C-alpha positions as CSV (number, residue, x, y, z in Angstrom):
1,M,33.0,12.8,30.1
2,F,33.5,16.0,28.1
3,K,30.4,17.9,27.1
4,T,30.4,19.2,23.5
5,K,29.4,22.8,23.3
6,K,27.0,23.5,20.4
7,L,28.1,26.2,18.1
8,D,25.8,29.1,17.3
9,S,25.7,28.0,13.7
10,D,24.5,24.5,14.8
11,K,21.7,26.1,16.8
12,V,20.6,28.2,13.9
13,F,20.7,25.2,11.6
14,G,18.7,23.1,14.1
15,F,16.1,25.8,14.5
16,F,15.5,26.3,10.8
17,N,15.6,22.6,10.2
18,S,12.9,22.0,12.8
19,I,10.8,24.8,11.2
20,F,11.2,23.2,7.8
21,L,10.3,19.8,9.0
22,I,7.2,21.1,10.8
23,I,6.0,22.8,7.6
24,I,6.6,19.7,5.5
25,T,4.7,17.6,8.1
26,A,1.8,20.1,8.1
27,L,1.7,20.0,4.3
28,I,1.4,16.2,4.4
29,V,-1.0,15.8,7.3
30,Y,-3.4,18.7,6.4
31,P,-4.9,17.2,3.3
32,I,-5.8,14.1,5.2
33,Y,-7.3,16.2,8.0
34,F,-9.2,18.3,5.5
35,I,-10.8,15.2,3.9
36,L,-11.8,14.0,7.3
37,I,-13.6,17.2,8.3
38,A,-15.0,17.6,4.8
39,S,-16.6,14.1,5.1
40,I,-18.6,15.2,8.1
41,S,-19.4,18.8,7.1
42,D,-22.1,20.5,5.2
43,P,-21.1,20.4,1.5
44,N,-22.2,24.1,1.1
45,A,-19.8,25.1,3.9
46,V,-17.0,23.1,2.3
47,A,-17.6,24.7,-1.1
48,A,-17.6,28.2,0.6
49,G,-14.2,27.5,2.3
50,Q,-15.7,27.6,5.8
51,T,-14.1,24.2,6.9
52,M,-10.4,25.0,6.6
53,L,-9.7,24.1,10.2
54,L,-13.0,22.9,11.9
55,P,-16.0,21.0,10.6
56,K,-19.2,23.0,10.1
57,G,-22.8,21.7,9.9
58,V,-21.7,18.3,11.1
59,T,-23.5,15.4,9.4
60,F,-22.7,11.7,8.9
61,L,-25.0,11.4,5.8
62,G,-22.1,10.3,3.6
63,Y,-21.0,7.5,5.9
64,A,-24.6,6.4,6.4
65,K,-25.2,6.2,2.6
66,I,-22.1,4.0,2.2
67,L,-22.5,1.8,5.3
68,E,-26.1,1.0,4.5
69,D,-25.0,-0.7,1.3
70,A,-24.6,-4.4,1.9
71,R,-21.9,-4.6,-0.7
72,L,-19.5,-2.8,1.6
73,V,-19.1,-5.8,3.9
74,T,-18.5,-8.0,0.8
75,G,-15.9,-5.5,-0.5
76,F,-14.1,-5.4,2.8
77,K,-14.0,-9.2,3.0
78,N,-12.7,-9.5,-0.5
79,S,-10.0,-6.9,0.0
80,I,-8.9,-8.5,3.2
81,I,-8.7,-12.0,1.5
82,L,-6.9,-10.5,-1.5
83,T,-4.4,-8.5,0.7
84,V,-3.6,-11.4,3.1
85,W,-3.2,-14.1,0.4
86,G,-1.6,-11.8,-2.1
87,T,0.9,-10.4,0.4
88,S,1.7,-13.8,1.7
89,I,2.3,-15.3,-1.7
90,A,4.2,-12.3,-3.0
91,M,6.5,-12.2,0.1
92,A,7.2,-15.9,0.0
93,I,8.3,-15.7,-3.7
94,C,10.1,-12.5,-3.2
95,L,12.2,-13.6,-0.2
96,I,13.0,-17.1,-1.6
97,T,14.0,-15.7,-4.9
98,A,16.1,-12.9,-3.3
99,F,17.9,-15.3,-1.1
100,A,18.7,-17.6,-4.0
101,L,20.0,-14.7,-6.1
102,S,22.1,-13.4,-3.2
103,R,24.2,-16.6,-3.2
104,K,27.2,-16.3,-5.5
105,E,27.4,-20.0,-5.9
106,L,24.0,-20.2,-7.7
107,P,24.6,-21.4,-11.3
108,G,23.5,-18.9,-13.9
109,R,23.0,-16.2,-11.3
110,R,24.0,-13.3,-13.6
111,F,21.7,-14.4,-16.4
112,I,18.7,-14.9,-14.0
113,N,19.3,-11.4,-12.5
114,G,19.4,-9.9,-15.9
115,F,16.3,-11.7,-16.9
116,F,14.4,-10.3,-13.9
117,V,15.7,-6.8,-14.5
118,F,14.6,-7.0,-18.2
119,T,11.0,-7.6,-17.1
120,M,11.0,-4.3,-15.2
121,Y,11.5,-2.3,-18.3
122,F,9.7,-4.3,-21.0
123,G,6.2,-5.7,-20.9
124,G,3.6,-6.9,-23.3
125,G,1.1,-4.2,-22.6
126,L,-2.6,-4.3,-21.5
127,I,-4.2,-6.3,-24.4
128,P,-1.5,-9.1,-24.5
129,T,-1.7,-9.4,-20.7
130,Y,-5.5,-9.6,-20.9
131,L,-5.3,-12.4,-23.5
132,L,-2.6,-14.1,-21.4
133,H,-5.0,-14.2,-18.4
134,Q,-7.7,-15.6,-20.6
135,S,-5.5,-18.4,-21.9
136,L,-4.3,-19.2,-18.4
137,G,-7.9,-19.3,-17.0
138,T,-7.1,-16.7,-14.3
139,M,-9.8,-14.2,-15.5
140,N,-12.3,-13.4,-12.8
141,T,-10.0,-15.0,-10.1
142,Y,-7.7,-13.3,-7.6
143,W,-4.7,-14.9,-9.4
144,A,-5.2,-12.2,-12.0
145,L,-4.5,-9.7,-9.3
146,I,-1.9,-11.6,-7.3
147,L,0.4,-12.5,-10.2
148,P,0.9,-8.9,-11.4
149,G,1.6,-7.9,-7.8
150,L,4.9,-9.9,-7.7
151,S,7.4,-7.1,-7.7
152,V,10.9,-7.5,-9.1
153,Y,11.9,-4.2,-7.5
154,N,11.0,-5.5,-4.0
155,M,13.0,-8.7,-4.7
156,I,16.1,-6.6,-5.7
157,I,15.8,-4.6,-2.5
158,C,15.7,-7.8,-0.4
159,R,18.6,-9.4,-2.4
160,S,20.7,-6.3,-1.8
161,F,19.9,-6.5,1.9
162,F,20.9,-10.2,2.1
163,Q,24.2,-9.5,0.3
164,S,25.1,-6.5,2.5
165,N,23.8,-7.4,5.9
166,V,24.0,-11.1,6.3
167,S,27.5,-12.3,7.1
168,E,29.0,-15.1,5.0
169,E,30.6,-16.4,8.2
170,L,27.2,-17.2,9.6
171,F,26.6,-19.5,6.7
172,E,29.9,-21.2,7.2
173,S,29.1,-21.8,10.9
174,I,25.8,-23.3,9.9
175,K,27.6,-25.7,7.4
176,V,30.0,-26.7,10.1
177,D,27.1,-27.7,12.3
178,G,25.6,-29.7,9.5
179,G,22.9,-27.2,8.5
180,S,21.6,-26.6,5.0
181,Y,20.5,-23.6,3.0
182,F,17.0,-24.1,4.4
183,T,18.3,-23.9,8.0
184,F,20.4,-20.8,7.2
185,F,17.4,-19.1,5.5
186,F,14.8,-19.8,8.1
187,K,16.9,-19.6,11.3
188,I,19.4,-16.9,10.4
189,V,18.4,-14.8,7.3
190,L,14.8,-14.2,8.1
191,P,15.3,-13.3,11.8
192,L,18.0,-10.8,10.8
193,S,15.7,-9.3,8.1
194,K,12.7,-8.2,10.2
195,A,13.1,-4.6,9.3
196,I,13.3,-4.9,5.5
197,I,10.5,-7.6,5.6
198,A,8.2,-5.3,7.5
199,V,8.7,-2.5,5.0
200,I,8.2,-4.7,2.0
201,V,5.1,-6.2,3.6
202,L,3.7,-2.7,4.1
203,Y,4.4,-1.7,0.5
204,T,3.0,-5.0,-0.9
205,A,-0.1,-4.9,1.3
206,L,-0.9,-1.3,0.3
207,G,-0.6,-2.3,-3.3
208,F,-3.1,-5.1,-3.0
209,W,-5.4,-3.1,-0.7
210,N,-5.6,-0.1,-3.1
211,N,-5.9,-2.3,-6.2
212,Y,-8.4,-0.7,-8.5
213,M,-7.4,-0.8,-12.2
214,T,-6.3,-4.4,-12.3
215,S,-9.5,-5.4,-10.6
216,L,-11.5,-3.3,-13.1
217,Y,-9.9,-5.2,-16.0
218,Y,-10.0,-8.8,-14.8
219,I,-12.8,-9.1,-12.2
220,Q,-16.3,-9.0,-13.7
221,D,-18.2,-10.9,-10.9
222,S,-19.4,-8.2,-8.6
223,K,-19.4,-10.7,-5.7
224,K,-15.6,-10.8,-6.0
225,W,-15.0,-7.1,-6.3
226,P,-12.5,-5.7,-3.8
227,L,-13.3,-2.7,-1.7
228,Q,-12.1,-0.1,-4.1
229,L,-14.4,-1.3,-6.9
230,V,-17.4,-1.5,-4.5
231,L,-16.8,2.0,-3.3
232,K,-16.6,3.3,-6.9
233,S,-19.9,1.4,-7.7
234,I,-21.6,3.0,-4.6
235,T,-20.6,6.5,-5.5
236,D,-21.6,6.0,-9.1
237,Q,-25.0,4.8,-8.0
238,I,-25.5,7.8,-5.7
239,K,-24.4,10.1,-8.5
240,A,-26.8,8.5,-10.9
241,N,-29.7,8.9,-8.4
242,S,-28.7,12.5,-8.0
243,S,-29.0,13.0,-11.7
244,E,-32.4,11.3,-12.0
245,V,-34.2,13.3,-9.3
246,G,-35.7,16.6,-10.2
247,A,-33.3,19.6,-9.6
248,S,-35.9,21.7,-7.7
249,S,-37.1,19.0,-5.2
250,L,-35.9,18.7,-1.6
251,M,-35.0,15.1,-2.3
252,A,-32.7,16.2,-5.1
253,M,-30.9,18.5,-2.7
254,E,-30.4,15.7,-0.2
255,T,-29.2,13.3,-2.9
256,Q,-26.7,15.8,-4.2
257,K,-25.5,16.5,-0.7
258,A,-25.0,12.8,-0.1
259,E,-23.2,12.4,-3.4
260,Q,-20.7,15.2,-2.4
261,L,-20.2,13.8,1.1
262,T,-19.5,10.3,-0.2
263,R,-16.6,11.5,-2.2
264,Y,-14.7,12.3,0.9
265,S,-16.2,9.5,3.0
266,V,-14.9,6.7,0.6
267,V,-11.3,8.1,1.1
268,I,-11.5,7.8,4.9
269,I,-13.2,4.3,4.8
270,S,-10.7,2.9,2.4
271,S,-7.8,4.3,4.4
272,I,-8.8,3.0,7.9
273,P,-6.9,-0.3,7.6
274,V,-3.8,1.6,6.5
275,F,-4.0,3.9,9.5
276,L,-4.4,0.9,11.8
277,L,-1.5,-1.1,10.3
278,Y,1.1,1.6,10.0
279,P,1.8,2.2,13.7
280,F,2.9,-1.4,14.2
281,I,5.4,-1.2,11.3
282,Q,6.5,2.4,11.7
283,K,9.4,1.5,14.1
284,Y,10.9,-0.7,11.3
285,F,10.2,1.8,8.5
286,V,13.2,4.1,8.5
287,K,15.7,1.3,9.3
288,G,14.2,-1.0,6.7
289,V,14.3,1.6,3.9
290,M,18.0,2.4,4.6
291,V,19.5,-1.0,5.3
292,G,18.5,-2.3,1.9
293,S,20.6,0.3,0.1
294,V,23.5,1.2,2.4
295,K,26.1,-1.4,3.2
296,G,26.9,-1.8,6.8
């Protein structure tokens, strides 16, 4: 085999490209690292800029204040239920709809596609949506959070993937063997779509896990609050306690310290499941993002 000799210009480009990527990576990773060390550092040291690289005055007071609240377990449980059920329902509807719309023989395919795209650009707004949930009886239920989580954009990505990467000859071979659309979908399409499914699952699960505003609008029962609402409630309570205690007392200083630490701690606690999930999907991530948009 012939060895290709690298040109000097290629070496220079590779060097500067590597430096550029390292800088971009550092800019992305450092804010997360800073929040982590700030969550276990003395707030005075953080305010003074003494924790840029390493924590100082290590304390776990912020985490202790959050973890001692019994509502945290309820919030985690509710968020897990919402994320699992919401993602499962959203993915089932997304994949089935995308497969149907990817078939050219579907009657009214163009009209249905246009109808879905129309909903991406035009909506009733907050108040009509609120009234709609009231009339449907979905207020104070997770359906009020799951139904808005059905993404037309994700469906279009999956539809494009099915059209570009699932060969029509495979369907013809299934038909010859007496198979149906269901056989083709479950035995051929889904196994060939692991990459794009993994990416859409990640996006959808993150959307449900980080859900805050929709929960704030439609969930009044505190026992059904997802984690984000529970964390906001805990930080608000600590902040209120900080305001009520006398400014000159030692207790006030400790309360204010806890209030500042919890701001960073809630970010880390709410991000833990994401950090645990991402490594299992990362190998599909780049491939899944590209194959949905590039024919090949």
